[in-house]
Structures are given as structure tokens and as C-alpha cells.
N, C-alpha and C positions, 0 to 999 in steps of 0.2 A: 824630434820634437813634432816635425810634421807627419811622421808616422803614427804618433801617438794620437794625435790631432785625427788624423783620417780614421784610425780605429774608433776612437770614441764616436764620430759621425755616423760610422756604419752601423756600431751596436746601438745607436740612438734610433736610427731607420729601421734596424730589425726589431727593436720591442714595440717601435711604433704601427709596424704591420701587423705584428702579434696580436697586438691590442685592438686593431681595426678586424682582423680576420676573427678574433673570439668575439668582439663586440656585435661583428655583423651575423655571426652563427646564433648568438643569443637574441637578437632582435627579430629573426625568422621564426626562432621556436616559441618566443613570445608570443608573435603575431599570428602563428598557428594556434597557439592556446587560446587567444583573446578570440580569434574567428570561431572557433568550437565553441565556445562560451556563448559568444554572441548568436551563433546559430540556436543553440540551445533555448536560449532567452527568445529569439523569435518564434520558435515553434510554439515554447510555452504561451507566449502571448496570441499566438495566431489560434491556439487551443480554447484560451480563455474568451477570446474574441467570439469564435464560434457559438461556445456556449451563451455567452452574453446575447448574440444574436438571435439566438434558438429561443431564448427565454423572452425577448423583446417580440419576437413573431408571436409566441405562445400567448403573452400577456395581451398583444394586439387583439389575436383573436377572440381570447376571453373576455375584451372590453367591447368589443362588436357585439359579442352575444349577448352580454349584459345592457348595452343599447338597444339592443331588438326586445329583451326581455321586459326592459323599462317602457318603452315605446309601446308595447303590447298591454303593459300593465295599465297605463293612463289610458289608453283606448278602453280597455274593459271597465277602468273605473266610470270614464264617463257615459259608458252604454250602460252602466247599472242605473244611473239617473237620466236614462232616456236621453242621453245627448251625445255628441261626438266633438272631435277635435275643432274643427271649424267654429262651431258655436260656441266651444270654451275659449277661443281667441278671440271671439266678438265680445264676449262675457267681460274678458280681461279686460279690453279696451274701455269698456264702458266703467268698470272699476276704475280704471287710471283716471278718467276723465272725471268720475265724480269726487275721487281723492285730492284731484288739483284743486276742483273747486270749495272742497272742505279745507284745504290748506290756504288757500288765498282768503276765504271768509275768516280763519282763525288768526292771520296776521293783522285784520283791519282793529281799529280803535274801538271802542266800545258805542261811540257816539257814531261812527262809520257803520259800525255792525247794526246797529238800530234800523239806520236809514235803508239797510237791505234786508230787512227781516223776512220779507217775503222771498228773498231767495234761500234764507235759511229753512224756510218751510219747504220750498220746492227741494232743497237738498235732502231733507228728512223724507219726502215723499220718493224721491228717486233712490235712495238708501233701503226704503222699506219695499220697493219694486224689486231691486237687486236680490234682497233676502227672498222675495216669492219665488225666484228661479230656483229650480232644482239643482242647478249646479253650486248653488251655495253651501251646499252640503260637502262639496269636495275640500278637503282640509287646506288646499292652497288660498282657495276663496273664501272659506268660513274664517280663517285667521285674519285677512285683510278686511273682510265686512264687520267683524267684530271689532276691529279699530277704529274703523270707519264710523261705525256705529257710537264709538265711544265720542268722538269727536264732534258728531252731531249732537249729542246730548250735551257737551260741555259748550256748544254754541248756544243752544238752547237754554242752559241753564244762566248763561250771561243774559241772553235776552229775558229772560224772566225775571231776573234780578234788576234789570232797567225799566220794565215794560209794565205799566198800570193795566190792570184788567177792570173792564167795565161789564157788568151783566146789563142787559138790554131789557127794560121792562115795558109795558103796554103803552099804546098811543093815549088811551083813553085815561089811563090812569097817571102816566108818567111823560105823556107827549115826547117818546123819544124818538127821535131821528137824528141823524149824524150832526145837522146844523145845531139841534137844541142841546145833545149831548157835548158838542165842542164847547158851546158856550158857558157851560156848567162852572163855576169857579174853582172846582176841585180837579178839572179837566185842563182846559185852556184858557177860559174866561174870554174867549174869542170865538164867533160861531165860525167866521171865516176859515179858520183853521180845520174845518171838517175833512177835506182832501186827504190830510195826514192820517186821520183814521181810516177813511175808505183804502187808501195805499197801503196802510199795514194790515189789513185785514181783507186783501184780494181773494185770499184761498176761500172765504165765506160770505164776501160780499160783491156779488157779480153786478148789481144794480145800485150806485148810491142811495136811489131814492126806496130802496126796499130792504129794510132789515126787520129782524123777526123776534120776538120777546124770549128771552132765554140765552141769546147768542151771547159770548163771552167774546168781548172784543178787545184786542189789544190797543192801550193807548200810548203810541211812540211819544218818546219824550222829544223835546225841541219846541222853541218858542216861534220859529218861522217856519214857511213851507221850503220844502227843497225842489231842486229845479224839476224833477221827475213828478213831483205831488202839483206843483203849477202848471206843467205840462198837462196831467191829466184833468185837472180842472178846467182849464181852458177847452180842451176836446169835450168835456162834459157839457159846458156851456153853450158851446158852437151847436151841439146836439139838440140841446134844449131849445134853441133859438130857431132852430127849422120848422 
């Protein structure tokens, strides 16, 4: 019985050793195969990485060349209108500032816009000055100025719908002065409102004591003088009192 048990143990041990040897031999072969496969994949990947790196280098060189060509093209474009990059940068800044002003005025209510009609006139004059610059012919600036011009026209339209226009007559026939115009029933019915007409037409009235027949005066809406209009009137009376 002991002999049989011993034989069984020995046989089992031999089987385990045989399996282990076979298993070890298989693992090494498989490891070698895997190593060869991974080495091949690594080499393939290295080849692909090099190809991509070469493409990146080529594209970077092409991009640099395109940037140089673009810069030269822009410089040539500025030169065509007798300008340069520095002047274009300054012109661009002027447009930025004018656009900001136009956007600010566009956000105002009609009443507030009326009080700043002189600013709309100044904006229109500034926009016209920008158009007079030859750089306005450059597409970048032309498109922006066109949009700016549309905003100015929209502001002017809003004002024209809110502002009455009075055509100045002669003193001999109509006794027209700002005081008399202001007290007309269809204007303000209040002679003391004359500073509102003055401040609303500063672009064409330099001296409130002097207006000319044929002038088209805007009559701003409102029943009271604004703080700016009152301030202008006080300065006027102070000068007259000297």
C-alpha cells in the first residue's frame, strides 16, 4: 500500500516537472515572438514619427514663408496708397475710437441723444475725415468705415425724426435772433430757452449774437435747459457783463 502511494506521488511529481518544463519552454518562445513583434511595431512607429516630424518641419517652413509673403503684400498694399504700417496702425486706432463713440451714442435713448446732437455732428465730421484718408481704400478699413458710416446715418436719422428745423429769416422782416426764435409759439414759447438752440447748433453758430438768413437751425426737443446749456448761458452772460 505504501509502495503504491509512493509511486503515485513520484508519478505526480514527474508530471508537474514535465508540465513546468514545457510551460517554461513555451513562455520563452512566446516572449521572443512578442519581442520581435514589438520591435517591428516600434520601428514602424519610429518611421511614421520621423515622417510626421519631417512634414511638420516642411509645413512650418511653408507657414513662415507665407507669413513673410503676407507681410510683404500688406506693406506693398499700404505703399500703393502712399502709406506704411505705422500710419495704418495709427489709422486703425482712430477707427477704433470713432467706432466706440458711435456705439456709445447708439445706446442712448432718443432724449439723451438729442442732448448730444453736437456729438453726433462731431462724429459725422470725424467719420468724413477718416474717409478722406487714402488708407480708407484698403479693404480692411473700407469695410469698417462703411459700417461706421451706416451707424452715423442711423443716428442722424434718429435726430432728424426728433428735431425740428427752423430756417432763419432776415432781421428787417422777421426780427430773427435766437431770443425771438425761441419765444415763437411753435418753437418753445419761451425766449429764455434760446441757449438750447445755440448749443444744438454749435457747428454753425459760433457767436449766439450772430445768425444769418438762410441758416437751417435744429430746434432740439425739451422744455428745460440741460445743465450744459445752462452752463453755456452763464458763461455767455458773464462775458457780456464784462
